[in-house]
N, C-alpha and C positions, 0 to 999 in steps of 0.2 A: 185837252181839258174837257171834262164832261160835267155838266151841271144837272144834278138830280134834285128831287124835292127836299131831301133831307141832308145832303152834303154835296160838296164839289170834289171831283177827283182829278188830280194832276198826275199824269203818267208820262215819263220819258222812256221810249222804247227803241231798241235796236233789234233788228231781226234779219235772218239769213235763211235761205231755203234752196234745196236741190230737188229736182223732179226728174223722173225718167218714165217713159212709156215702155210697156211690154206688149207688143202687138197692137191691135186695134181697140182692145177692150180694157186692159189693165194699166193703171198709173200708180206709181209710188212717189210719195213726197216726204222728204226728211227736212225738218225745220228746227231752227234754234232761235230763241229770243231771250233778251234780258230786259227786265222792267225795273224802273225806279218809280214808286208810287207813294203818294200821300193824300190824305183827305183833309179838306179845310171847310170852314163855314158850316160846321155841323149844327143842325137844329137841336135844341135841348132835348126833344123827345125822339131823336134819332136812335136807332137800335144800339144796344150796348156793344154789339159786335163791330159796329162802325167805329165807335170810340176806341175800342181795343187796338185797332190797326191804323189809327189816324196818323201816327208818326210815319216818317218816310221809311219805306222798306225796299230792299233790293233783292231780286230773285231771278232765277233763270229757268228756262224750260227747254227740253228736247222732245220733239214730237215725231211720230211716224204715222202716215195716213195712206191707206190703200183704197183705191177706187176702181170699181169695175162698172162699165156702162155698155149697154147695147143700143142706146139711143143713137140713131144715125147722126153723123157729124153735121150734116146739112140741116138737122132739126134741133140743134142744141138750144136755140132760143124759143122754138115753137114745137116742143116734142108732141108727137102723135102716137108713138109706139116705143116699146123698149123698156128697159129697167136700168136703175142706177143704184149701186150699193157702195157705201163708204164706211170704213172702219178706221178708228183712230185711237191712239194712245199718246198721252203727253205726261212726261215726268217733270215735276217742278221741284227745284231745290234752291237752297240759299236761306233767306230768312223764313221761308215756308218750305215744307216738304210733304208733297202729296202727289197722287196720280189721278189724272182725268181720263176716263174711258168714254168713248162716244161711238155711236153707230147710226146710220141712216139708210133707209131703203125707199125708193120711189118706183112706181109702176105706172106706165102710160098705156092706155088701151083705146084704140079707135073704135067708136061705137057706130057711127053712121057717116056716110059721105053722100051729099046730095048731088043734084044734077049740075050744080055750079062748082063742084069740086071742094066744097067746104066740109071739113072733117070735124065731127063732134068727138071730144076726147074725155074719157073718164080717167082721173089720176088718183093714186093712193100714195100717201106719205106716212112712213113710220120713222120715228126718231127716238133715241134714248141717250142718256148720259148718266155716269155714276162716278162718284168720288169715294173710294173705299175708306179713306181715313177721316173719320168723323171729327169735326171741330178743328181740322188742320187748315182748310182752305179759307183765306180771307173773304170778306163779304163781296169784294169786287172780282173774285174768281169763281164764285158759285154759279149755279144754274138759275135761270129765270125764263119765263115765257110771257108773252103778251105783245100787243101791237101786231106787226106783220107776222110774227111767229105763232100767234094764237089770236085770231080775229074775234072781236067782241069784248076783249079785255085790254086794259091799258098797257102801255109799255112797262114791262116788269110787274104787271098787275097780278100774274099768277105766280105766287111764291108764299112760303111761310112768312108770317109776321114776326118781327123780333120783339125784344123787351126794351121798352123806352128807358133811356139812360137816366132821365130826371125823376121818374115816378116808380120804376120797377114794374109797371103794368104793361100789358100787351101794347105794342107800338102800332101806329097806322101805316108804318113804312115797311116795304119788303126787306126780307133778311137773306133771301137766296136759299137754295137747297142743295143737297148732295146727290139727289136722284131726280132725273127728268124723264118723262115719257110723253110722247105726242103721237096721235093718230089722226089723220085728216083725209077726207075724200072730197074731190072737186070735179064738177062737170062743166066743161067749156063748150060753148056753142058759138062758132063764128057767125057774124051777121053780115059784115062787108069786108071781103078779101081778108088781109091780115091786119086791117086797120081797126076794126071794131068787133068785139066779142062780148058775150054775156056769160057769167059764171054763177053757179050755185055751189055752196060748200057746207060741210059739217066739220068743225074742228073739235078735237077733244084731247085731254091730257091732264098732266099734273106735274107739280114740282114739290118735293117733300124732303124732309131732313133725312129720312131713311127710305129704303125700298118699300113701296106700298102704293095702293090705289084707293085708299079711303078718303082722299081729298080730291076726287076726280071732278073735272069740269067739262062741260059740253056747250058749244055754241053753234048756231046755224046762221046762214046769211047768203047774200047775193051781191054781185058787183059787176063792174065793167072793166074791160081791158081795151085801152085806146093807144094805138101807136101813132106817134107824130113823126113823120119822116124827117123833118128838120131837126129833131132832137135825137135821132138815132134809131136803131132797130129794136130796142127793148121797149115793150109796151108799158104804159102807165096803168097802175091798178087802183081802182076806186071801189072799196069794199064796205058794205054795211053788215055788221055782225051783231047777233042778239044772243046773249047767254041764256041757256035754258036750264043749265045746272051750274051753280056757282057755290063758293064757300064763303064763310064769314070773313070779312076784311078784304075780299077781292075788289080790285078797282076795274071798272068796266069802261068800255069806249065803243060808241056806236059806229064811228067812221074811221077807216084806216086808208091812208094814201101811201103808196110806195112804188118803186120800179119792180115789175114782175119778172124777176130773174129766176128761172126754174130751179137752178142749182149752181 
C-alpha cells in the first residue's frame, strides 16, 4: 500500500529472479513479476490518467538487466574508484503492453589522500529511462524524479503535471513521464574515519512525456554522511538541496534523509 497526495495505490505482487556472474565484472539478471494494482481514495482534482486506471488491473513483466562494475568488492559500500554500468529492458504485457528501457553509469575518482589515509572522492552519475509506447504505461509505471533521486525537489516532484479530473485544468499533482534523464556530480570528503563525511553536490535532469530537455532542472547542495555502527555499515545521508533551475508546478524540498547506498 502506498499513500500519495492524490490517491492511494494498492498492489499485490509476486516476483521471481535468476542471476548469474560472468567473471569478476559482469552480472546478468533475469526477472519476472506479476502485479495486481488498483487506485483508491482519489482526490477530485487528481489527474485524469489516475482515474483512467483506477480499477483493478493485472499485468506481468519480464526483465533483463546487465551490469558491469570495476568497483572493488571491498569498496561496494564506500567506493573510491572504478565504474559501474547497468543496462535494462523490461517488457510489460497483460492489461497493459509497453516496454521500459533504462540505463545508468557511475564513475568514482579518488581526488586526494591525506596523511591519515582519508580519501576524497569525486563521483559522477548518469541515468536514463524511456518508454517508446506513448500513452500505454499507467501512471504508476511511469518515470518520476525527486527526493533522494533528485535532491532539492520533493518525492516525485520532478514530473509533468496532469489534467485535473474535476476541472479539466492543469493539475497540481505529478503525472509521470515516458522519458527520464539525470546527471549528478558529488564530492565526498571524509572527516573522521568512515563514520563522518561531508558532501557537496549538483543534481540535474528532467522527466518529460517525450524525449527532450526543454524542461530541465538543476539543484545544488551539501550534506553529511554519518555511519552508526550499531545500525549497520551503510551510512545515513542528511542532504540540503537548493533548486537553481526549476519549472512551473515543481514541488521542492529543502531536506532529504535516506540511507546512502551507492548502487
